N, C-alpha and C positions, 0 to 999 in steps of 0.2 A: 652959789659959789661955784666957780669953774675950776678946772684942773690946775691952771696957773696960780689961782688964789690959794688952793690947797697946798701946792708945792711951796709957795712963799711962806705960808703960815707954818708948815712943817719945818722948813729951814730955820725959822726963828726959834723953834723949841730947843731947850737944852738937850744934850745927848741922851740922857736917861728917859726923857719924855718921847724922843724920836724912837727909841727902842720900844717903848710901850705901845706906840701907835703901830709899829711894825708887828709886834706880837698880836695885837688885836685884829689886824687885817689878814693875818696868815690863814685863818679858817676860811675866809672868803676866797682867797686865792686858791686854797686847796679844793674848794668846791668847784671853782672854775676849771681847774686841772682835771678833776674827776669827770665833769660834764663833757669836756672836749679835749682830751690830752694831746691829740695830734696838733690841733690849732694852737693850743697854749705853748707847746714845745716849739712850734714853728715861729711863733711871735716872740717868745721870751728867751730862748736859748741864744740867739744872736746878740740880744741886749745884755744878757748875763756875761757872755764871752767878752764883749766889748768893754763892759764895766770892769771885769777882772783885769783885763789887759791894761786899762787906763789906771788902775790902782796898783799895777805891778804884781798882780797875783797870777801864778801859773795855773791855768785851768786844770791841767793834769794833776798837779799837786793838790788842788782843791778837791777834785773828785776822790783822790786817794784818802785825803783827810776825812771826807764825808763817809767813805766806805768803812774806815776804822771806827768812826763814831757809831755807825749802824751796827757793826759787829759787837762793840762794847755794850750797846743798849739791848742787844738780843741775848746777852749772857745772863 
C-alpha cells in the first residue's frame, strides 16, 4: 500500500476512527522528532502553518492555547 492509498483509506474512515489512527501514530512521530528535531521542524512547521491558515486558525492563538494546556498539565 502506498501513501496515496493510505490517505484515501483514512479519508473514508468515520471521524472517531480517524482520531484513533492519529492517536496511534503520535508515538511514531514523537520518535522521529526525538531522533532529528531540526529536520522534523524544518519539514513539518511550514506544513502545520499552511494547514492552520487553510483552516482559519491563527498560529499565534494555537501556540498560546498549547502553552495554557502545558501549564494546566504541569500543575
